[in-house]
N, C-alpha and C positions, 0 to 999 in steps of 0.2 A: 504494500500500500504506500509506504514512504517513497519507494522508487517511482511509482505512478504519479504521486503528488508532485515530486521534484521535477519529473519530466514535463508535467502539465504546466507547472509554474514557469519553467524555462521556456516552454513553447509560447505561452501567452506573453511573457515579457519580451521575447524576441520579436513576435508579431507586432506588438505595440511600438517597440523601439524602432523597428524597421520603417514604419510610417513616419515617425518623428525624424529619423535620419534622412529618409528620402526627401522630406519636405525641406530640411535644411540644405541638402545638396542642391535641390532645384533652385531655391532662393539665392544661393551663393554661386550658382552656375558651376558646380563641381560635377561635371558630366564627362562621359566618354563620347567623343564625337567620332562618328564613323569615318569622317574625312581624314582623321589623324593617321590612319593606316589602312587605306582602302583595299590593299591587297589581302588583308586578313580580317578586317572588321566586317562581320556579316549582319550587323544590325543597321537599319536604314534611318535611324533617328538618334538624337542625343539621349543617352540613358544615364541617370544619376549614379554616382559612385558612392563610396563610403559605407556601402551596405554591410560590410563585415563588422562594423562597429556594433551593430545591433546584437547578433548572436554572441559576440565576445563579451559584451557587457552583461547580457542576459545570463550567460554561463556563470560568470563570477558573482553576480547578484544572487543567483539561486544557490550557489555553493555557500555564500555568506549566510543566507537564511538557514540552510541546513546546519551550518556550524553553530548557529544560535539555538535552534530548536532540537536537533538530533545530533549533537557533537560526536556521539559514539560512532556514527556512520563514517566519520572522517578519521577515526583512530588508526586506520591502516596506512596513513601517509603522514610523514613528519611535517609539522607546521612550516619549517624552513623550506621544504620542498614545494609546498603549496604556495607559499609566498614567492618562491623563486619562479614558479610557473606564471604567477600573476605579474611579476615584474617583467619577465621575458615577453609576455603577451602585450604589456604596455609598450615595450620597445618596438615590437612589430606594429602596434597600432600607430605610434608616433611616426615611424618611418613610412608606413603605408599612407597615412594622411598627407604627409609632406609630398609624397610621390603623386598622389591623386590630385593635390592642389597645384603643385608646381611642376611636376615631372622631374625625373632625374635619370642619369645614366645608369646602366647596369652595374658599373663599378661602385657607384654611390648607393644604389639600392641594396646591394648585398651586405653592406656594413651592418644594417639593422638585424637581419637574420643571423649573421655571425655572432653579434653581441648577445642576441636573445638565446641562442644555443649555448653560449658560454655561461650565461647566468643560470640557465636551467641545470647544466652539468654541475656548476659550482654549488647549486642548492641541493644536489643529491639525486638528480635524474641520471643514473648511471647503470651500466650493465656489468655486473661482477662476473657473470658467467653466461655462456650460451649452451643450451641443451644440445648435446650431440644426438641426432636422430637415430644413430646406430648404437646408442648406449653411452652413458656417462655424461660428463660435463666438460666443456672447454672453458677453463678459467682465464679471466682477463685481469685479475687483480693482484698479480704477482709483485708489481712495482708501485708502492704507495709512499708518498711523502707529504708531510704537513707543510702547507704554504704559509698560512697565518691564522691567527685567532682573533675574533672580534667579540668581546663579551663571552658569552657561552657558546658561540657559533664558531666551529672550526672548518676552515677551507683546506681540503687535502687534494692532492693530485694522484689519481690512480691511472697511470699512463695509458695502458691499452684500453681499459674500460672507459675512461673519459674520452679518449680519442674516438673510439667506436661510437659512443653515444652522441658526441658532437657532430660527427659526420652523418650519423643516422638522422638526427633531428634536422640538420641542414638539408639533407637529401629529401626527407619527407615534406618539408616546407616547400621546396622547389618543385616537387612532384605535383602538388596541388596547384601551385602557381602556374605551371605549364599546362596543367589539365584544364584550367579555367578559360576555355575557349568557346564553350556553348552554354546557353542559358540553362541554369539549374544543374549543370553537370557536377561541379565540385560540391555544392550543397547537398545534392542527393547522394552522391557516393560517400560523403562523410557521414551523412545520416545513417546509411546502411552500415558503415564501419562502426559507428557508435553502438548500434544495436547488437552487432556481432560481438564486439568487445564486452558489452554488457552480459550477454549470455555466456560467453567463455569465462568471464570472471566469476560467475555464479556456479560454475561446475564444481563438484565436491573436491576434485583433485587440485583445483586452483584456489577456490575459496577466498576471493578478494572483493569483499563487499564495498570497500572504499572505491576501488577502481570501477566496479559495477555502477556505483552512484555517479561518478564523474562521467562515465561513458554514456549513461542514459540522459544525463543533463546536457551533454554535448549533442546527442541525437535530438533531444527536444528543442534545443536552441536553433539548430539548423533546419529542423522540420517547421518551426515557426517562421523562419525566413524564406523557405522554399517557395510558397505560393507567390511571393513577390518577385522571385528570381526565375521561376520556370517560364519557358518560352510562351509568349513574348515577354521578356524580362522588363519589369518596371524599375528595377534597381540592380546594380551589380555589386558583387562582393568588394571590388576594389583591391588594391595591392595588399592592404593589411589582412583582409578576410581570406584572400586566396592563399596567403602564406600561413596564417594562423591555424586554419583548419588542418592542414597536414602536420604542422608542428605539434599541435595538441594531440592529434591521433597517434603520432609517433611517440610522444611522451607517455601516453596511456599504455602503449604496447610495451614500453620499458617498465613502467611502474607495476604493471600486472604480472611481473615476474619474467620479464624478458621474452614476451610472446612475439618475437620478431617474425617467426614463420606465419603467424596469424595475420600480421600487418602486410607481409609480403603477398599472401594470398588475396587479401582484400584489395591491395593497391598494385597487384602484380602487373596488369597490363599498362596502367599509367607509368609505373616505374620502368618497365622495359621500353616503353615508348620514349620516355625522357632520356634513358640511357642511349638509345639509338640516335636521338636528335643531338645530344651532346657530342657523341662521337662524330657525327656528320659535320657539326659546326666546327669542331676542332680540326677536322681534316680540311675544311674550307678556310681555316685560319680566322674564324670568327669567335666572338665571346660566347661560351656555352650558356651564359646567364642572361642573354638578351631576351627581349620579349618573344612571345610565341610566334611561329610562322605558320604557313598553310600546310606544312608537311607532317603535322601531328596526326595521330590516328583518327581523332574525332573529325578533323577536317577532311581526311581521306574518305571517311564514311559518307560525308555530304557529297563529295566529288563523284562517288559511284552511284548516287541516286537516293540515299537515305534522306528522309525529311529531317528537319532540325529536331523535332521531338522524337522521331524514330531513332536517330543516332544516340540521343541521350538515354532513351529507354533501353536500347540494346546494351549500352555500357552499364546501366543500372543492373540489368539482368546478369551480365557476366560477373560484375562485382558481387552480386547477391549469391550466385551459384558457388563461386570459389570461397566467398566468405563463410557461407553456411557449411561448406565442406570441413572447415576447421572444427566444427562441433562434433564431427563424426570420425575424424582421422587423427592419428597421433604417430609419433616416432617416425620411422622411415617412410610411412605412407604419406606424410606431408611432403617429403622430398619427391615422391612419385607424382603427387598432385602439382607441386611446383614445376616439375619437369613437363608435365602435360600442359600447364599454363604457358610455359616458355615456348613449347613446340606450337601450341595453338596460336600464340601471338606471332610467331615467325610465319606460319602458314597464312594467317590472316593478312599480315603485312604484304606478302608476295601477291596474294589474290587482289588486294586493294590497289597496289601499285600497278599490276598488270591491267586491271579493269580501268583504272584512271588513265593509263596511257592509251588504251583503245578508245576511250571516250573522247580524248583530246587529239587523237591522231587520225 
């Protein structure tokens, strides 16, 4: 019952705040003009930005209410870690708003996600070990040293664990940023991810009620935003929202006991798509962190005849199928499913590229 109430509160707060944020963005003309990048902008009118502010604030407002009413539900996460996530989210918010209002180069944009990931890792979002699907654990905490102490708070460096977590959070943030090319795509995929992490966290062998709470609050926040963002979108997530969704989902995957495989299955196709795009850009001697182009998977779906909503719903379905599979498979079977996902992505890519060439040739 508490989970349902928390999710509903988050949903309602997000829906109300989305209207408020949209109104502010329209009045101050903080909008995404299609003429800014006509080669990849598929909307035909100016759409307000800053939308990601609504689910972000709704998430932390709801968590704050739970902390006052049912503090025991947050006992599974250290207060310093929760505050670290809040500060990291604030950094993404500030950087995103600056980019939405003024615009900035990829080199300047990446400063904020880098800082946010560093804050989260310093606050305790780390991976001490990774479960070996063939048995045993892969330890990442062999080299640890204390950097400094502030009051009762100690900041320590655990080399491989912290480096892995930092790269993971940065990668997840940019995965959703690059995925944010179609109306409702990121918000919907993150909603599905939140529900899957919620159910995984409640499994007896995991037993992470705090992570379950944070995941269902995240799902509620994005679900409240989604009606405003689904095609035709009346507001966009903006830079902050597109980064924050992946960042928080990646954080929850770590906090829930290093459920990296779960997140990989949830975000497998977007991650593989981003990896392919980054490799291609580096081969072309371009920045891998620049804005999205027309060669992402979701745009290729449009190029071969999918409708806007059809492409989004197709990717929802893929995310849902592989996400739900994490509830029924474990150990080396997750490796098998990940392999199937990678193979499916490869085949889909070849088919879409071939059909796209025929359509334009």
